[in-house]
Structures are given as C-alpha cells and as structure tokens.
N, C-alpha and C positions, 0 to 999 in steps of 0.2 A: 724718234718714235715718240708719241704723246703717251700720257697713261692708259688712254681711254682705249687707245688701239690696241698696247699691250695685253690690259684685261679682257679685251674682246677676243683676241688673238689667243691667249691662255685659254679661254673658256673653250672655245672651239676645239683647242688641240687638247685639253682633257675630256670633253666629250668624247672624242675619238679614239682616244688612248681607252677609255673605258668603254666603249663598245667594242674595240678589238680584244681586249681582254673578256670580255664577255663572251664574245664568239668562241675565243682559244677555248674558255671552260667549258663553252657548252659540247665541245669537240672530247671532252674529256683529257684535252691538254692541262699537263700538270700546273700549278702556280709557279714550280720553279724556273719553267719555260717563260710563260707570260708576266711573273713577278716584276723583270724588270724594265717592262714598256714604261715610256714614259713622255709626256707631252713638253715640246720644246717651240719656244718663239724666237726668231733670227731676229737678230739687229735691225730688219727694216720691218719687223713685225708680221711676218707670215707663220700662220701654225704648222707645224710638224709633229708625227709622231716617230719617236727612237725607238724602233723597235730591237736593235742589239743582234747579237749572233742567235740564231734560233737551229738548233739541230735539224738534219735534213730529213728526217722520219717526221718531225713534228710539219716541216715546210710541206712535205708530200700528204699530210695529212688536211692541212689546209686548202691544200691546192684542190685536192679532191672536193674537198666541199662547196667550194668557190665554184668548181665546175658544175656541181649537182648531181655528184655518183653517189 
C-alpha cells in the first residue's frame, strides 16, 4: 500500500471513529465506554473502526437509538 492510500484510509477511519464517539456521548454513554474506540487501517488499506468490548446495557442503548425508539 502506498502512503497516500494509508493516509486517506486513516482519515476515513478517524472520522468514523469520531462520529461514533460523538453519537455515544450524545446518548449519555460514559467516556469509559467509548474512550477506547480507535481507527484502524488494514495492510490492504481498508479503513475500520475498532469498538472493542462494550457492555451489553450500552449496546442495548445504542441499538434502541438506531431503531429510533
């Protein structure tokens, strides 16, 4: 992978990471839950967001918000 691909993918992953952090914060989910979210770029240059392990009650709260409840 070339450096530009890495930078572009890293930027996309970082933006997505920040978006999910902001969404979780707006739901009142504490920073201790979303503070470990991080952007990741694979060796092929694909952008991902590592969410890690999240407590079930927090995931239920996120799912409820996604469903619009």
